[in-house]
VOPAGU-2260 file (C-alpha; in pm, 1 decimal, decimal comma):
REM VOPAGU-2260
SITE   aa  ch    i         X         Y         Z
SITE  MET   A    0   -2103,6   -4527,9  -11872,4
SITE  PRO   A    1   -1867,1   -4756,4  -11982,0
SITE  GLU   A    2   -1941,8   -5150,1  -11952,5
SITE  SER   A    3   -1797,6   -5427,7  -12129,8
SITE  HIS   A    4   -1927,9   -5714,9  -12036,9
SITE  ALA   A    5   -2319,2   -5673,5  -11999,3
SITE  PRO   A    6   -2511,8   -5746,0  -12327,6
SITE  THR   A    7   -2812,6   -5510,7  -12221,6
SITE  ARG   A    8   -2829,6   -5172,1  -12142,5
SITE  ARG   A    9   -2790,0   -5028,0  -11795,6
SITE  GLN   A   10   -3042,3   -4789,5  -11586,9
SITE  ARG   A   11   -3045,8   -4435,9  -11674,5
SITE  ARG   A   12   -2721,7   -4245,4  -11476,2
SITE  LEU   A   13   -2796,5   -3958,9  -11219,3
SITE  PRO   A   14   -2913,6   -3634,2  -11380,5
SITE  PHE   A   15   -2687,0   -3332,8  -11314,8
SITE  ALA   A   16   -2655,3   -3182,3  -11003,4
SITE  GLY   A   17   -2703,0   -2887,2  -11064,3
SITE  ALA   A   18   -1308,5   -1357,4  -12481,4
SITE  ALA   A   19   -1453,4   -1109,2  -12703,7
SITE  ALA   A   20   -1154,0    -903,2  -12651,4
SITE  ALA   A   21    -893,9   -1170,2  -12663,8
SITE  VAL   A   22   -1075,8   -1272,7  -12967,7
SITE  ALA   A   23   -1055,0    -989,4  -13167,1
SITE  PHE   A   24    -686,5    -926,6  -13055,8
SITE  VAL   A   25    -592,9   -1272,5  -13190,8
SITE  GLY   A   26    -798,5   -1186,1  -13494,2
SITE  ALA   A   27    -613,6    -890,4  -13577,8
SITE  LEU   A   28    -264,5   -1066,2  -13525,7
SITE  LEU   A   29    -340,9   -1361,6  -13742,5
SITE  GLY   A   30    -559,0   -1188,7  -14028,6
SITE  THR   A   31    -643,8   -1422,9  -14313,0
SITE  ALA   A   32    -495,6   -1736,8  -14136,9
SITE  ALA   A   33    -771,9   -1700,2  -13867,1
SITE  ALA   A   34   -1027,6   -1617,9  -14094,8
SITE  ALA   A   35    -978,8   -1921,0  -14308,0
SITE  GLN   A   36    -976,9   -2139,3  -13992,5
SITE  SER   A   37   -1298,9   -1965,9  -13871,1
SITE  SER   A   38   -1461,4   -2031,9  -14211,5
SITE  GLU   A   39   -1394,5   -2388,4  -14206,2
SITE  ARG   A   40   -1557,0   -2408,5  -13855,9
SITE  ASP   A   41   -1867,8   -2200,8  -13974,5
SITE  SER   A   42   -1919,4   -2447,1  -14260,0
SITE  ALA   A   43   -1896,5   -2762,7  -14034,8
SITE  PHE   A   44   -2148,2   -2608,4  -13809,7
SITE  VAL   A   45   -2395,0   -2497,0  -14085,4
SITE  ASN   A   46   -2431,2   -2849,0  -14219,4
SITE  LEU   A   47   -2522,8   -2977,2  -13861,9
SITE  SER   A   48   -2757,9   -2725,0  -13729,9
SITE  GLY   A   49   -2908,5   -2545,3  -14048,8
SITE  ILE   A   50   -2729,0   -2194,6  -13923,3
SITE  ILE   A   51   -2639,9   -2018,0  -14251,0
SITE  ALA   A   52   -2324,3   -1833,2  -14239,4
SITE  PRO   A   53   -2234,8   -1555,2  -14472,0
SITE  PRO   A   54   -1980,9   -1680,3  -14761,7
SITE  ALA   A   55   -1609,4   -1578,0  -14668,0
SITE  ALA   A   56   -1460,6   -1319,6  -14899,2
SITE  PRO   A   57   -1168,5   -1444,7  -15117,1
SITE  GLN   A   58    -832,3   -1368,3  -14902,3
SITE  LYS   A   59    -492,4   -1294,2  -15016,4
SITE  THR   A   60    -215,7   -1497,7  -14889,5
SITE  ARG   A   61      18,0   -1316,2  -14656,2
SITE  PRO   A   62     360,7   -1476,6  -14514,3
SITE  ALA   A   63     358,1   -1610,0  -14174,8
SITE  ASN   A   64     390,8   -1371,6  -13886,5
SITE  PRO   A   65     740,7   -1372,4  -13781,0
SITE  ASN   A   66     637,2   -1234,4  -13426,7
SITE  PRO   A   67     721,1   -1522,8  -13159,0
SITE  ASP   A   68     476,7   -1369,6  -12931,8
SITE  VAL   A   69     197,8   -1434,9  -13186,1
SITE  ALA   A   70     323,3   -1784,3  -13250,1
SITE  LYS   A   71     353,8   -1842,3  -12862,0
SITE  LEU   A   72     -35,1   -1735,5  -12827,6
SITE  LEU   A   73    -145,4   -1950,2  -13125,8
SITE  ALA   A   74      10,7   -2244,9  -12967,1
SITE  HIS   A   75     -95,4   -2163,9  -12623,7
SITE  PRO   A   76    -438,4   -1982,2  -12637,8
SITE  ALA   A   77    -535,7   -1804,1  -12306,7
SITE  ASP   A   78    -868,1   -1976,5  -12304,8
SITE  LEU   A   79    -889,6   -2358,4  -12257,2
SITE  TRP   A   80   -1210,3   -2344,1  -12508,4
SITE  ASP   A   81   -1009,5   -2238,0  -12775,8
SITE  ARG   A   82    -757,8   -2521,9  -12730,2
SITE  ILE   A   83   -1046,8   -2775,8  -12744,8
SITE  ARG   A   84   -1195,3   -2617,0  -13049,6
SITE  ASN   A   85    -863,2   -2642,4  -13223,7
SITE  GLY   A   86    -817,0   -2998,0  -13092,3
SITE  TYR   A   87   -1170,9   -3100,3  -13259,5
SITE  ALA   A   88   -1085,9   -3432,8  -13484,3
SITE  MET   A   89   -1378,3   -3631,9  -13485,8
SITE  PRO   A   90   -1614,2   -3645,2  -13794,5
SITE  ASP   A   91   -1936,0   -3445,9  -13732,2
SITE  LEU   A   92   -2266,9   -3647,5  -13696,9
SITE  VAL   A   93   -2530,0   -3497,4  -13896,4
SITE  ASP   A   94   -2871,7   -3627,4  -13716,0
SITE  PRO   A   95   -3208,2   -3465,0  -13623,7
SITE  LEU   A   96   -3120,4   -3560,8  -13290,8
SITE  VAL   A   97   -2820,7   -3323,5  -13276,6
SITE  GLN   A   98   -3048,6   -3037,9  -13308,5
SITE  GLU   A   99   -3285,7   -3164,5  -13045,4
SITE  ASN   A  100   -3011,8   -3178,4  -12790,0
SITE  GLU   A  101   -2877,1   -2833,9  -12895,5
SITE  ARG   A  102   -3244,4   -2692,3  -12815,1
SITE  TRP   A  103   -3230,6   -2885,1  -12493,3
SITE  TYR   A  104   -2926,1   -2749,5  -12359,4
SITE  VAL   A  105   -3004,9   -2414,7  -12476,5
SITE  ALA   A  106   -3321,1   -2398,1  -12285,5
SITE  ARG   A  107   -3112,3   -2477,8  -11959,0
SITE  PRO   A  108   -2848,8   -2209,5  -11950,2
SITE  GLU   A  109   -2820,2   -2251,6  -11553,5
SITE  LEU   A  110   -2736,7   -2609,4  -11637,2
SITE  LEU   A  111   -2455,2   -2516,5  -11879,6
SITE  ARG   A  112   -2310,3   -2285,8  -11632,6
SITE  ALA   A  113   -2333,1   -2547,4  -11368,9
SITE  LEU   A  114   -2123,0   -2754,6  -11586,7
SITE  VAL   A  115   -1876,3   -2506,0  -11697,1
SITE  ALA   A  116   -1819,1   -2423,3  -11310,8
SITE  ARG   A  117   -1756,7   -2786,0  -11242,9
SITE  ALA   A  118   -1530,1   -2837,9  -11544,5
SITE  ARG   A  119   -1300,9   -2572,4  -11458,3
SITE  LYS   A  120   -1125,4   -2779,3  -11181,8
SITE  TYR   A  121   -1058,6   -3099,5  -11399,2
SITE  LEU   A  122   -1064,1   -2996,7  -11769,9
SITE  HIS   A  123    -726,9   -2881,6  -11812,9
SITE  TYR   A  124    -600,8   -3189,0  -11670,1
SITE  ILE   A  125    -819,8   -3384,4  -11899,4
SITE  VAL   A  126    -712,4   -3185,0  -12187,2
SITE  GLU   A  127    -351,5   -3253,7  -12137,3
SITE  ALA   A  128    -416,0   -3655,8  -12093,2
SITE  ILE   A  129    -581,0   -3649,8  -12413,2
SITE  GLU   A  130    -324,9   -3443,3  -12619,6
SITE  GLN   A  131     -35,4   -3677,2  -12478,5
SITE  ARG   A  132    -200,0   -3986,1  -12659,9
SITE  ASP   A  133    -293,7   -3790,2  -12994,7
SITE  MET   A  134    -665,8   -3842,3  -12936,4
SITE  PRO   A  135    -955,7   -3602,6  -13058,2
SITE  LEU   A  136   -1020,3   -3332,8  -12786,8
SITE  GLU   A  137   -1407,4   -3387,8  -12820,8
SITE  LEU   A  138   -1304,1   -3678,9  -12561,5
SITE  ALA   A  139   -1291,6   -3384,5  -12303,9
SITE  LEU   A  140   -1646,1   -3311,5  -12324,3
SITE  VAL   A  141   -1739,3   -3683,9  -12254,7
SITE  PRO   A  142   -1774,8   -3622,6  -11864,2
SITE  MET   A  143   -2031,7   -3359,7  -11937,0
SITE  VAL   A  144   -2275,0   -3598,1  -12070,7
SITE  GLU   A  145   -2152,3   -3909,7  -11839,4
SITE  SER   A  146   -2160,8   -3724,2  -11502,3
SITE  GLY   A  147   -2198,4   -3368,1  -11547,9
SITE  PHE   A  148   -1818,7   -3340,1  -11445,0
SITE  ASN   A  149   -1930,8   -3456,7  -11087,2
SITE  PRO   A  150   -1670,4   -3701,4  -10942,0
SITE  MET   A  151   -1933,7   -3803,7  -10678,3
SITE  ALA   A  152   -2192,9   -3918,2  -10933,3
SITE  LEU   A  153   -2311,3   -4249,4  -10879,8
SITE  SER   A  154   -2578,9   -4403,7  -11104,1
SITE  SER   A  155   -2856,1   -4663,9  -11019,1
SITE  ALA   A  156   -2611,6   -4941,8  -11198,9
SITE  GLU   A  157   -2336,3   -4821,8  -10984,8
SITE  ALA   A  158   -2122,7   -4653,4  -11227,9
SITE  SER   A  159   -1938,7   -4408,8  -11041,9
SITE  GLY   A  160   -1706,1   -4110,3  -11100,8
SITE  LEU   A  161   -1650,5   -3833,7  -11381,5
SITE  TRP   A  162   -1622,0   -4126,9  -11642,7
SITE  GLN   A  163   -1891,5   -4331,1  -11491,7
SITE  PHE   A  164   -1706,9   -4683,8  -11439,1
SITE  VAL   A  165   -1924,9   -4967,5  -11335,6
SITE  PRO   A  166   -1732,8   -5200,8  -11081,2
SITE  ALA   A  167   -1656,4   -5479,9  -11335,4
SITE  THR   A  168   -1502,5   -5242,3  -11598,8
SITE  GLY   A  169   -1324,5   -5032,6  -11351,2
SITE  LYS   A  170   -1158,5   -5365,1  -11239,9
SITE  ARG   A  171   -1089,4   -5460,9  -11599,0
SITE  PHE   A  172    -880,6   -5124,5  -11617,1
SITE  ASP   A  173    -701,0   -5166,3  -11281,5
SITE  LEU   A  174    -885,9   -4926,8  -11069,6
SITE  ARG   A  175    -846,4   -4992,5  -10736,7
SITE  GLN   A  176   -1163,6   -5043,4  -10510,7
SITE  ASP   A  177   -1174,4   -5111,9  -10182,9
SITE  GLY   A  178   -1277,8   -4996,1   -9822,2
SITE  THR   A  179   -1004,4   -4723,8   -9827,4
SITE  ILE   A  180    -997,2   -4600,1  -10211,0
SITE  ASP   A  181   -1255,9   -4589,8  -10517,8
SITE  GLU   A  182   -1016,5   -4501,3  -10796,8
SITE  ARG   A  183   -1328,0   -4487,6  -11043,5
SITE  ARG   A  184   -1376,7   -4149,4  -10848,7
SITE  ASP   A  185   -1014,3   -4051,1  -10870,6
SITE  VAL   A  186    -973,9   -3789,0  -11168,8
SITE  LEU   A  187    -639,3   -3895,0  -11241,6
SITE  ALA   A  188    -663,7   -4269,3  -11215,2
SITE  SER   A  189    -994,5   -4282,1  -11400,7
SITE  THR   A  190    -923,6   -4046,4  -11678,7
SITE  ALA   A  191    -634,3   -4269,4  -11759,4
SITE  ALA   A  192    -832,4   -4566,0  -11766,8
SITE  ALA   A  193   -1108,9   -4396,7  -11972,7
SITE  LEU   A  194    -855,3   -4324,2  -12224,2
SITE  ASP   A  195    -714,5   -4672,6  -12211,0
SITE  TYR   A  196   -1079,5   -4789,6  -12292,0
SITE  PHE   A  197   -1127,9   -4568,7  -12567,7
SITE  GLY   A  198    -791,9   -4659,6  -12755,3
SITE  HIS   A  199    -928,6   -5026,1  -12706,0
SITE  LEU   A  200   -1272,5   -4954,1  -12873,9
SITE  GLN   A  201   -1128,8   -4742,5  -13144,4
SITE  ALA   A  202    -864,4   -5011,5  -13221,2
SITE  GLU   A  203   -1175,9   -5254,6  -13222,6
SITE  PHE   A  204   -1443,3   -5031,1  -13436,6
SITE  ASN   A  205   -1220,3   -4785,6  -13603,5
SITE  ASP   A  206   -1506,0   -4530,3  -13582,4
SITE  TRP   A  207   -1540,8   -4269,6  -13330,4
SITE  HIS   A  208   -1912,9   -4272,6  -13322,8
SITE  LEU   A  209   -1925,7   -4616,1  -13285,9
SITE  SER   A  210   -1654,8   -4635,6  -13006,7
SITE  LEU   A  211   -1857,6   -4353,1  -12831,6
SITE  ALA   A  212   -2167,9   -4569,5  -12852,2
SITE  ALA   A  213   -1986,3   -4869,7  -12722,8
SITE  TYR   A  214   -1880,4   -4684,8  -12432,2
SITE  ASN   A  215   -2214,9   -4591,8  -12342,4
SITE  TRP   A  216   -2386,0   -4934,5  -12437,6
SITE  GLY   A  217   -2106,2   -5190,1  -12402,4
SITE  GLU   A  218   -1850,0   -5294,3  -12643,9
SITE  ASN   A  219   -2006,4   -5671,2  -12679,9
SITE  ALA   A  220   -2345,8   -5534,9  -12716,2
SITE  LEU   A  221   -2245,8   -5268,9  -12988,9
SITE  ALA   A  222   -2017,5   -5530,8  -13133,3
SITE  ALA   A  223   -2322,8   -5788,7  -13168,0
SITE  ALA   A  224   -2529,4   -5477,3  -13317,8
SITE  VAL   A  225   -2267,8   -5444,3  -13617,3
SITE  ALA   A  226   -2270,0   -5817,1  -13670,3
SITE  ARG   A  227   -2656,4   -5825,7  -13711,3
SITE  ALA   A  228   -2636,6   -5527,5  -13919,5
SITE  LYS   A  229   -2360,9   -5669,7  -14159,2
SITE  ALA   A  230   -2572,3   -6016,6  -14180,3
SITE  ALA   A  231   -2861,8   -5817,9  -14278,8
SITE  LYS   A  232   -2666,7   -5640,1  -14533,0
SITE  HIS   A  233   -2740,1   -5316,7  -14383,7
SITE  GLY   A  234   -2530,7   -5011,7  -14284,5
SITE  THR   A  235   -2306,7   -5027,9  -13993,8
SITE  ARG   A  236   -2265,2   -4648,3  -13940,3
SITE  PHE   A  237   -2382,4   -4517,8  -13595,0
SITE  ASP   A  238   -2692,5   -4367,6  -13762,4
SITE  ALA   A  239   -2792,1   -4698,0  -13929,5
SITE  LEU   A  240   -2755,6   -4936,4  -13637,8
SITE  ALA   A  241   -3057,6   -5068,7  -13409,2
SITE  LEU   A  242   -2958,5   -4903,1  -13069,2
SITE  PRO   A  243   -3139,7   -4845,7  -12733,7
SITE  ALA   A  244   -3298,8   -4506,9  -12671,5
SITE  GLU   A  245   -3015,3   -4398,3  -12451,7
SITE  THR   A  246   -2737,6   -4505,0  -12692,3
SITE  ARG   A  247   -2906,4   -4339,8  -12988,3
SITE  ASN   A  248   -2913,4   -4018,5  -12810,2
SITE  TYR   A  249   -2575,6   -4044,4  -12662,5
SITE  VAL   A  250   -2349,4   -3943,0  -12935,7
SITE  PRO   A  251   -2588,9   -3679,0  -13083,8
SITE  ARG   A  252   -2585,6   -3535,7  -12723,3
SITE  LEU   A  253   -2191,6   -3521,0  -12749,3
SITE  GLN   A  254   -2238,4   -3379,2  -13075,7
SITE  ALA   A  255   -2465,1   -3100,8  -12974,2
SITE  LEU   A  256   -2221,8   -2986,7  -12696,3
SITE  LYS   A  257   -1944,5   -2980,4  -12927,6
SITE  ASN   A  258   -2141,0   -2749,6  -13166,2
SITE  ILE   A  259   -2250,1   -2533,5  -12860,3
SITE  ILE   A  260   -1874,2   -2499,2  -12728,8
SITE  ALA   A  261   -1768,1   -2429,0  -13089,5
SITE  LYS   A  262   -1990,0   -2133,2  -13155,2
SITE  PRO   A  263   -2155,7   -2050,1  -12828,8
SITE  GLU   A  264   -2259,5   -1706,5  -12977,1
SITE  ALA   A  265   -2456,6   -1849,1  -13237,1
SITE  PHE   A  266   -2673,0   -1989,7  -12963,3
SITE  GLY   A  267   -2710,3   -1715,5  -12752,9
SITE  ILE   A  268   -2463,6   -1868,1  -12484,3
SITE  VAL   A  269   -2213,6   -1680,4  -12290,6
SITE  LEU   A  270   -1965,6   -1965,0  -12228,6
SITE  GLU   A  271   -1739,3   -1850,7  -11933,9
SITE  GLU   A  272   -1370,9   -1876,6  -12027,2
SITE  ILE   A  273   -1167,8   -2140,9  -11834,6
SITE  PRO   A  274    -781,4   -2032,4  -11829,8
SITE  ASN   A  275    -573,0   -2287,9  -12007,2
SITE  GLU   A  276    -352,5   -2353,7  -11704,1
SITE  PRO   A  277    -348,7   -2642,3  -11444,0
SITE  PHE   A  278    -597,7   -2600,2  -11156,5
SITE  PHE   A  279    -424,4   -2830,0  -10938,0
SITE  VAL   A  280    -119,3   -3025,0  -10857,9
SITE  THR   A  281     -65,0   -3359,1  -10704,1
SITE  LEU   A  282     176,3   -3346,7  -10404,8
SITE  PRO   A  283     405,7   -3644,2  -10269,3
SITE  PRO   A  284     243,7   -3874,2  -10011,0
SITE  VAL   A  285     219,6   -3736,1   -9648,9
SITE  LYS   A  286     265,5   -3974,8   -9378,1
SITE  ASN   A  287      12,5   -4050,9   -9126,8
SITE  LEU   A  288    -219,3   -3797,5   -9230,8
SITE  ASP   A  289    -616,4   -3783,3   -9258,3
SITE  ILE   A  290    -840,6   -3620,3   -9528,0
SITE  ALA   A  291    -979,8   -3359,4   -9245,3
SITE  THR   A  292    -629,7   -3234,8   -9136,9
SITE  ALA   A  293    -526,2   -3243,0   -9499,0
SITE  ALA   A  294    -822,8   -2983,7   -9586,0
SITE  LYS   A  295    -734,9   -2766,1   -9261,7
SITE  LEU   A  296    -350,6   -2737,3   -9348,4
SITE  ALA   A  297    -482,1   -2623,1   -9695,8
SITE  GLU   A  298    -722,4   -2388,8   -9528,1
SITE  MET   A  299   -1016,5   -2527,0   -9781,7
SITE  THR   A  300   -1365,5   -2636,5   -9687,2
SITE  PRO   A  301   -1423,2   -3027,5   -9673,7
SITE  ASP   A  302   -1642,9   -2991,9   -9975,4
SITE  ALA   A  303   -1378,7   -2800,9  -10194,1
SITE  PHE   A  304   -1117,3   -3058,5  -10072,9
SITE  ARG   A  305   -1303,4   -3344,3  -10138,7
SITE  ALA   A  306   -1393,5   -3234,4  -10488,3
SITE  LEU   A  307   -1042,4   -3271,5  -10585,1
SITE  ASN   A  308    -983,3   -3574,1  -10383,8
SITE  PRO   A  309   -1299,6   -3774,0  -10409,2
SITE  SER   A  310   -1166,7   -4148,0  -10425,9
SITE  PHE   A  311   -1127,2   -4149,2  -10035,4
SITE  ASN   A  312   -1365,3   -4400,6   -9860,0
SITE  GLY   A  313   -1420,2   -4407,2   -9507,6
SITE  ALA   A  314   -1406,9   -4125,9   -9216,9
SITE  ALA   A  315   -1239,1   -3803,5   -9275,0
SITE  THR   A  316   -1036,5   -3858,1   -8979,6
SITE  GLN   A  317    -909,4   -4200,8   -9082,7
SITE  LYS   A  318    -525,9   -4183,4   -9107,5
SITE  HIS   A  319    -336,9   -4312,0   -9417,2
SITE  ALA   A  320      -7,1   -4447,2   -9404,3
SITE  ALA   A  321      99,1   -4231,4   -9711,7
SITE  LEU   A  322    -161,8   -3991,7   -9818,9
SITE  ALA   A  323    -111,5   -3861,0  -10170,7
SITE  ILE   A  324    -343,6   -3545,4  -10214,5
SITE  VAL   A  325    -436,7   -3316,9  -10507,5
SITE  LEU   A  326    -446,9   -2936,7  -10434,3
SITE  PRO   A  327    -549,8   -2624,8  -10624,8
SITE  VAL   A  328    -230,5   -2445,3  -10747,0
SITE  ASP   A  329    -290,6   -2161,8  -10515,4
SITE  ARG   A  330    -321,1   -2362,5  -10204,6
SITE  VAL   A  331       0,1   -2556,8  -10228,0
SITE  GLU   A  332     246,0   -2299,1  -10063,9
SITE  THR   A  333     -30,4   -2266,0   -9771,4
SITE  PHE   A  334     -51,9   -2637,0   -9733,0
SITE  LYS   A  335     341,4   -2688,7   -9709,3
SITE  ALA   A  336     386,0   -2390,5   -9474,2
SITE  ASN   A  337     101,0   -2528,2   -9231,5
SITE  LEU   A  338     242,1   -2879,0   -9261,0
SITE  ALA   A  339     573,6   -2762,3   -9166,3
SITE  ARG   A  340     449,5   -2584,8   -8861,7
SITE  ARG   A  341     246,6   -2901,7   -8745,9
SITE  GLU   A  342     552,8   -3123,4   -8810,1
SITE  ALA   A  343     766,3   -2898,8   -8612,5
SITE  ARG   A  344     547,8   -2874,2   -8327,1
SITE  ARG   A  345     509,1   -3250,4   -8304,2
SITE  ALA   A  346     889,5   -3327,0   -8350,8
SITE  PRO   A  347    1053,0   -3432,3   -8012,0
SITE  LYS   A  348    1220,8   -3154,3   -7841,2
SITE  LYS   A  349    1612,1   -3187,1   -7754,3
SITE  ALA   A  350    1741,6   -3207,6   -7447,8
SITE  ARG   A  351    1934,5   -2901,0   -7325,0
């Protein structure tokens, strides 16, 4: 939960509410290039979790595959998890708490399934936003730790949304909060704000583990901890700082999720694929429309509609002068057709 002004830790946030064939195909196409990349990932994973991988056999260098279909498949994997794995860029954290958190998640497969089910609505958009800024794709996993990918999550410290902004930090990063809209819950606006904040933190600390700790604890508190460590001539790495228990566990928990997603089969986890394609689109604003009517026009349940439009406050029947809504890709044409019929019925009839 980002909080930049409080020197002490907030209360704990709400608990969470709740393919092989493709790999073989890609492996056959890639040959040694994929084997070498897999070997690198195995090696990094071994260092964290103590799982010993067999040594990779020496490989002969082959020329790059000229097949354009293969190149396209490599650049745009069908499974969004593969895209995220390919975008890992943070140093791995070696810490006993990583293994504790791995065991915690592995013992709760139903929780992981719920996380994936909620994440599939938002993850592609978040990955695209992170890649546009050339940032590590580990950041796409932060909402798993922060909110369990529940945009309506609200902590006892009033942190809200996927990225768990408290009111003051939301205001600092220009997230509108009033009786009509709370953009801390808006998927697009809060994602942009969170990435702005991470960019600011990384510019200050130049260490992703410290930036993550600052996002959780508060940048002023983390900066003070670093200053104390320097004054005492102690190390200033994440694992050397005196941190609150929640922050001390925060980065290891993210690392544990990173490891499980990198090698789910090593943990006995079946990670459901997420298509590497947009789940939703944003429509141009519609005049004089309320949330309840918009959901009916899209032929969606109120809960399904709210999951993509969680920022609206007030009654569902409250009309908005210009309502910009987010819809699943497969609901857009239905919405447009029903809206056109509604407007045709409401249009004044011409006199004959």
